[in-house]
C-alpha positions in Angstrom: 38.7 -6.9 -68.4 42.4 -6.2 -68.9 44.2 -8.4 -71.4 46.8 -10.6 -69.9 50.3 -9.9 -71.3 52.5 -12.9 -72.0 55.5 -13.2 -69.8 57.6 -15.0 -72.4 58.7 -14.2 -75.9 56.0 -14.9 -78.5 58.7 -16.5 -80.7 59.3 -20.1 -80.1 61.5 -20.5 -83.4 64.5 -18.1 -82.7 66.2 -18.6 -86.0 66.9 -21.0 -88.9 70.2 -21.7 -90.3 70.9 -22.6 -93.9 74.3 -23.6 -95.3 75.5 -22.8 -98.8 78.5 -22.1 -100.9 76.6 -19.4 -102.8 76.0 -17.0 -99.9 74.7 -13.9 -101.7 72.6 -15.9 -104.2 71.0 -17.9 -101.4 70.2 -14.7 -99.4 68.4 -13.2 -102.4 65.7 -15.9 -102.2 64.8 -14.7 -98.8 65.1 -11.0 -99.8 62.5 -11.7 -102.5 60.2 -13.0 -99.7 60.4 -9.7 -97.9 63.2 -10.3 -95.6 65.8 -7.6 -95.1 69.6 -7.8 -94.3 70.5 -7.0 -90.8 74.0 -5.5 -91.2 74.3 -4.9 -87.4 73.7 -8.5 -86.4 76.4 -10.1 -84.4 77.0 -13.6 -85.7 80.3 -15.0 -84.2 83.1 -13.6 -82.1 85.8 -14.5 -84.6 86.6 -13.4 -88.2 86.4 -15.4 -91.5 82.9 -16.7 -91.1 80.6 -15.7 -94.0 77.0 -15.2 -93.0 74.0 -13.1 -94.0 71.4 -12.4 -91.2 67.9 -11.7 -92.6 64.9 -10.5 -90.7 61.3 -9.9 -91.6 58.8 -8.5 -89.1 57.6 -11.2 -86.6 59.0 -14.1 -88.7 61.9 -16.2 -87.4 65.4 -14.7 -88.3 67.1 -16.5 -91.2 70.9 -17.1 -90.9 72.6 -18.1 -94.2 76.1 -19.2 -93.6 79.0 -20.2 -95.9 80.9 -22.9 -94.0 84.6 -22.6 -94.4 85.6 -26.0 -92.8 85.6 -29.2 -94.7 82.9 -30.9 -92.8 80.5 -27.9 -93.6 81.4 -27.9 -97.2 80.8 -31.7 -97.4 77.4 -31.2 -95.7 76.3 -28.8 -98.4 77.7 -31.1 -101.1 75.6 -34.0 -99.8 72.4 -32.3 -98.6 72.3 -29.2 -100.8 71.5 -25.7 -99.6 67.7 -25.9 -99.6 67.1 -27.7 -96.3 67.8 -26.1 -93.0 71.0 -27.1 -91.3 69.6 -26.2 -87.9 66.5 -24.9 -86.1 67.1 -22.8 -83.0 64.2 -23.0 -80.5 64.0 -20.2 -77.7 63.6 -21.5 -74.2 63.1 -19.8 -70.9 65.4 -22.1 -68.9 68.0 -24.2 -70.8 68.6 -26.7 -67.9 64.9 -27.3 -67.6 64.5 -27.8 -71.4 67.6 -30.2 -71.6 66.3 -32.1 -68.6 62.9 -32.6 -70.3 64.3 -33.6 -73.6 66.8 -36.0 -72.1 63.8 -37.7 -70.4 62.6 -38.3 -74.0 66.0 -39.7 -75.1 67.2 -36.6 -76.9 71.0 -36.3 -76.6 73.2 -33.2 -76.6 76.5 -32.6 -78.0 78.2 -30.9 -75.0 77.4 -28.7 -71.9 75.6 -25.4 -72.8 77.6 -22.6 -74.2 77.5 -19.5 -71.9 77.3 -19.6 -68.2 74.3 -19.5 -65.9 73.1 -15.9 -65.6 74.7 -14.8 -68.9 72.5 -13.1 -71.5 72.9 -15.8 -74.2 73.2 -19.5 -73.6 72.9 -22.3 -76.1 73.3 -26.0 -76.6 72.9 -28.3 -79.7 71.4 -31.7 -79.9 73.3 -34.6 -81.3 72.7 -34.3 -85.1 69.9 -36.2 -86.8 71.3 -39.0 -89.0 70.2 -39.4 -92.6 71.9 -41.7 -95.1 74.6 -42.4 -92.6 75.6 -38.8 -92.2 75.0 -36.0 -89.7 72.0 -34.1 -91.2 70.6 -31.4 -89.0 70.6 -30.1 -85.5 68.2 -28.6 -83.0 69.6 -25.7 -81.0 68.1 -24.6 -77.7 68.6 -20.8 -77.1 68.1 -19.0 -73.8 68.2 -15.3 -74.3 68.0 -12.4 -71.8 68.2 -8.6 -71.9 67.7 -8.4 -75.7 70.9 -10.2 -76.7 70.8 -10.3 -80.5 73.9 -12.5 -81.1 73.3 -15.9 -82.7 75.9 -17.8 -80.9 77.5 -17.5 -77.5 81.2 -16.8 -77.7 82.0 -20.4 -76.7 79.3 -22.2 -78.7 81.6 -23.8 -81.3 84.3 -24.7 -78.6 84.3 -28.4 -78.0 84.9 -29.4 -74.3 
């Protein structure tokens, strides 16, 4: 028989975000595991955000970022730079995923970034709390047409 081809992306884990104040040194750890820098990756739509995008074959993409805002620097000071800051899961339909997770008492920070029909849409869950502090996020990512950006242009905009 003819093998059935999957209709959805084989990657459930879209990318993993690590925060650090030592951007180049932290990236070396992943380079030593066989990851390569993706110098063409689009991370954000504005300047001043330090980030390394690392890819390795069929593995999830690694995004290592240097936070410039005080809250991000405080996060690194408290939790260190070895634990992921966020895990981004790829979904086929962001509204359907939100609905199903809200039925399980998962809360979200805001309406999705990106409009219905755009090539990249995202939403972050309310952060997990550890030691009374915001620890980590789950991000849902809906991608279409090979959009390789890591954030929709309005992802960090609070509404």
